[in-house]
PLY file of the C-alpha trace (Angstrom):
ply
format ascii 1.0
element vertex 253
property float x
property float y
property float z
element edge 252
property int vertex1
property int vertex2
end_header
0.03 -0.03 -0.01
1.32 3.48 -0.87
2.50 5.40 2.21
1.59 9.09 2.55
2.50 11.59 5.39
0.10 11.23 8.34
-0.75 14.91 8.41
-1.50 15.28 4.67
-4.98 16.68 4.05
-6.46 15.49 0.85
-9.74 16.83 -0.39
-12.07 14.13 -1.66
-15.24 15.07 -3.47
-17.70 12.32 -2.48
-20.69 11.80 -4.75
-23.85 10.60 -3.05
-24.40 6.88 -3.44
-27.81 6.31 -5.02
-29.92 3.15 -5.16
-28.07 1.61 -8.14
-24.51 2.36 -7.11
-22.03 1.41 -4.48
-19.06 3.63 -3.67
-15.53 2.68 -4.54
-13.13 1.57 -1.78
-10.49 4.09 -0.74
-6.95 2.83 -1.48
-4.87 5.50 0.27
-3.15 5.06 3.51
-5.33 6.61 6.33
-4.61 10.22 7.20
-5.03 11.73 10.61
-7.97 13.80 9.50
-8.95 14.16 5.85
-11.64 16.58 4.69
-14.60 15.12 2.77
-17.58 16.57 0.95
-21.03 15.14 0.34
-23.61 16.81 -2.03
-27.18 16.01 -1.04
-30.40 16.90 -2.71
-33.03 17.36 -0.03
-35.60 20.09 -0.88
-32.61 21.97 -2.24
-28.98 21.04 -2.81
-27.00 20.63 0.41
-23.21 20.31 0.73
-22.05 18.44 3.79
-18.38 18.83 4.58
-16.86 16.49 7.16
-13.61 15.25 8.59
-12.80 11.61 8.09
-10.24 9.87 10.23
-9.28 6.25 9.49
-7.60 4.28 12.25
-4.00 3.00 12.21
-3.94 -0.28 10.40
-7.08 0.48 8.40
-7.31 -1.96 5.49
-9.23 -1.77 2.25
-9.80 -5.52 2.60
-13.62 -5.72 2.46
-13.49 -8.70 4.77
-12.33 -6.47 7.60
-14.97 -4.17 8.97
-14.25 -1.31 11.37
-16.41 0.41 14.03
-17.51 3.96 13.25
-18.06 6.87 15.67
-19.91 9.86 14.37
-19.19 13.17 16.18
-21.55 16.12 16.06
-20.06 19.54 17.02
-21.57 22.41 18.93
-23.12 25.62 17.56
-19.91 27.57 17.68
-18.23 25.35 15.14
-20.94 25.68 12.47
-20.09 27.27 9.11
-17.91 26.36 6.21
-14.46 26.05 7.82
-13.65 22.50 8.90
-10.71 23.80 10.94
-13.29 25.08 13.45
-14.12 21.50 14.40
-10.66 21.00 15.82
-11.58 23.15 18.79
-13.37 20.42 20.71
-14.18 16.79 20.93
-12.83 13.96 18.77
-11.42 16.13 15.96
-9.42 18.12 18.55
-7.98 14.94 20.09
-7.14 13.47 16.68
-5.45 16.67 15.58
-3.37 16.55 18.76
-2.24 13.05 17.90
-4.60 10.75 19.71
-5.26 7.46 17.93
-8.60 5.74 18.04
-9.30 2.15 17.06
-12.28 3.13 14.94
-13.26 5.30 12.00
-14.32 8.84 12.97
-16.58 11.01 10.87
-17.19 14.60 12.02
-19.67 16.53 9.78
-20.02 20.33 9.91
-23.44 21.96 10.20
-23.53 24.95 7.79
-25.75 27.08 10.01
-26.23 26.85 13.76
-29.68 28.40 13.47
-30.92 25.43 11.48
-29.33 22.91 13.83
-28.62 19.38 12.52
-30.54 18.02 9.56
-31.30 14.38 10.20
-32.04 13.64 6.56
-28.58 14.93 5.53
-26.98 12.99 8.37
-28.68 9.76 7.25
-27.45 10.37 3.70
-23.94 10.96 5.07
-24.01 7.72 7.04
-25.14 5.86 3.87
-22.26 7.41 2.00
-19.65 6.42 4.60
-20.97 2.82 4.82
-20.81 2.57 1.03
-17.33 4.00 0.56
-15.42 2.59 3.59
-15.02 -0.69 5.42
-17.37 0.14 8.25
-19.40 -2.43 10.20
-23.01 -1.23 10.03
-23.72 -3.09 13.28
-21.05 -1.05 15.13
-21.97 2.55 14.39
-21.87 4.88 17.37
-23.10 8.47 17.76
-21.91 11.26 20.12
-22.03 15.01 20.13
-21.71 18.06 22.38
-24.03 20.95 23.08
-25.85 21.52 19.77
-24.38 18.21 18.81
-25.78 16.74 21.96
-29.24 17.86 20.92
-28.47 16.42 17.45
-27.44 13.12 18.99
-30.72 12.87 20.85
-32.71 13.92 17.74
-31.04 11.61 15.24
-31.09 8.59 17.59
-34.75 9.34 18.35
-35.71 9.30 14.69
-33.43 6.45 13.67
-32.51 4.31 16.70
-32.08 1.29 14.45
-28.96 2.78 12.88
-26.83 2.84 16.01
-25.29 0.40 18.45
-24.98 2.99 21.21
-25.01 6.80 21.69
-23.39 9.34 24.00
-24.96 12.79 24.05
-23.12 15.50 25.99
-24.65 18.78 27.32
-27.76 18.41 25.18
-31.40 17.47 25.39
-34.32 16.08 23.53
-38.08 15.68 23.56
-38.27 13.40 26.55
-41.43 11.42 25.93
-40.72 10.97 22.25
-37.11 10.03 22.72
-37.97 7.59 25.50
-40.52 5.71 23.34
-38.12 5.35 20.43
-34.81 4.91 22.16
-35.76 2.65 25.08
-33.81 -0.32 23.65
-30.72 1.71 22.64
-27.74 1.79 24.99
-27.20 5.41 26.12
-24.58 7.21 28.17
-25.38 10.80 28.71
-23.08 13.49 30.23
-23.75 16.96 31.64
-22.07 19.54 33.83
-23.95 20.34 37.03
-23.12 24.05 36.76
-24.24 24.37 33.11
-26.25 27.56 32.58
-26.20 27.40 28.76
-28.07 24.12 28.47
-29.51 23.31 31.92
-28.81 19.83 33.29
-32.52 19.31 33.46
-32.52 18.93 29.70
-30.58 15.69 30.01
-32.34 14.64 33.20
-35.73 14.83 31.54
-34.85 12.42 28.79
-32.87 10.06 31.12
-35.82 10.00 33.65
-38.33 9.28 30.87
-36.22 6.40 29.59
-35.84 5.03 33.11
-39.60 5.18 33.72
-40.12 3.09 30.58
-37.70 0.49 31.83
-34.92 1.12 29.36
-32.34 -1.59 30.07
-29.16 0.48 29.66
-29.09 4.13 30.40
-26.12 5.74 32.06
-25.86 9.32 33.30
-22.65 11.07 34.38
-22.88 14.48 35.95
-19.67 16.44 36.56
-20.24 18.45 39.82
-17.70 21.20 38.99
-18.26 21.40 35.22
-20.30 24.14 33.53
-21.31 23.84 29.85
-18.04 22.15 28.91
-18.72 18.61 30.08
-17.15 17.18 26.92
-13.52 17.71 27.80
-13.83 15.30 30.74
-16.17 12.94 28.85
-13.92 12.53 25.83
-10.85 12.12 27.99
-12.52 9.16 29.62
-11.22 5.94 28.09
-14.16 4.07 29.63
-16.43 5.92 27.27
-14.82 4.35 24.18
-14.57 0.96 25.79
-18.26 1.15 26.57
-19.27 2.22 23.05
-17.25 -0.52 21.37
-18.70 -3.18 23.67
-22.06 -2.82 21.91
-23.45 -4.09 18.62
-26.66 -2.96 16.98
-29.73 -4.72 18.39
-30.44 -7.98 16.61
-27.07 -8.28 14.97
-24.87 -11.36 15.23
-21.41 -11.17 16.92
0 1
1 2
2 3
3 4
4 5
5 6
6 7
7 8
8 9
9 10
10 11
11 12
12 13
13 14
14 15
15 16
16 17
17 18
18 19
19 20
20 21
21 22
22 23
23 24
24 25
25 26
26 27
27 28
28 29
29 30
30 31
31 32
32 33
33 34
34 35
35 36
36 37
37 38
38 39
39 40
40 41
41 42
42 43
43 44
44 45
45 46
46 47
47 48
48 49
49 50
50 51
51 52
52 53
53 54
54 55
55 56
56 57
57 58
58 59
59 60
60 61
61 62
62 63
63 64
64 65
65 66
66 67
67 68
68 69
69 70
70 71
71 72
72 73
73 74
74 75
75 76
76 77
77 78
78 79
79 80
80 81
81 82
82 83
83 84
84 85
85 86
86 87
87 88
88 89
89 90
90 91
91 92
92 93
93 94
94 95
95 96
96 97
97 98
98 99
99 100
100 101
101 102
102 103
103 104
104 105
105 106
106 107
107 108
108 109
109 110
110 111
111 112
112 113
113 114
114 115
115 116
116 117
117 118
118 119
119 120
120 121
121 122
122 123
123 124
124 125
125 126
126 127
127 128
128 129
129 130
130 131
131 132
132 133
133 134
134 135
135 136
136 137
137 138
138 139
139 140
140 141
141 142
142 143
143 144
144 145
145 146
146 147
147 148
148 149
149 150
150 151
151 152
152 153
153 154
154 155
155 156
156 157
157 158
158 159
159 160
160 161
161 162
162 163
163 164
164 165
165 166
166 167
167 168
168 169
169 170
170 171
171 172
172 173
173 174
174 175
175 176
176 177
177 178
178 179
179 180
180 181
181 182
182 183
183 184
184 185
185 186
186 187
187 188
188 189
189 190
190 191
191 192
192 193
193 194
194 195
195 196
196 197
197 198
198 199
199 200
200 201
201 202
202 203
203 204
204 205
205 206
206 207
207 208
208 209
209 210
210 211
211 212
212 213
213 214
214 215
215 216
216 217
217 218
218 219
219 220
220 221
221 222
222 223
223 224
224 225
225 226
226 227
227 228
228 229
229 230
230 231
231 232
232 233
233 234
234 235
235 236
236 237
237 238
238 239
239 240
240 241
241 242
242 243
243 244
244 245
245 246
246 247
247 248
248 249
249 250
250 251
251 252
């Protein structure tokens, strides 16, 4: 396999995979973070830029499938500059040199006022599954602040797509999320001193899930943390161990 510098950023224009086509396998050596672009036709054309990070040892052998973690950023990183995503969360850690044993995809929302578009996110996931050696039964979702809300929203609408989710400093529609996500493993995080998104936003959803008898719902509240609960959460190795211990409901080991 051709070797390329680990910090080289290559721009790949990724066409949306439609019903009749399957994306080609990538043949390049994995980069630390490589920018990607997906063009989507919703009610109007949408361009979804995203960071892609392939793990060390990633192989294009289709027989080897890798876990995937999707990271959704906060409102402050919205726009059209992918460098903004390196401020927080998984892109920040990867840019600093941390290696993860899974594929990471970190899309950028073009406009914080419009939040996360679940239809676009679903198309993006379809694209990644088609183009890369990702195990569809080991897809995990996490996000912070606006991305925490996006994590609750996407998992509420499409719980069948994920093996486990970890929303941080976000919230959702409690009764709706509980009905749809009660069989999905969840580990939620929040700072007790958060005044931007009140902890009650997370508590409401977790309590609703608990009342419905959801079998695996975890909640970690950091007593001294304000809105930034994600630095501690993403520095917790147990989070990644927990995510990777799950497979999508109904899948075979």
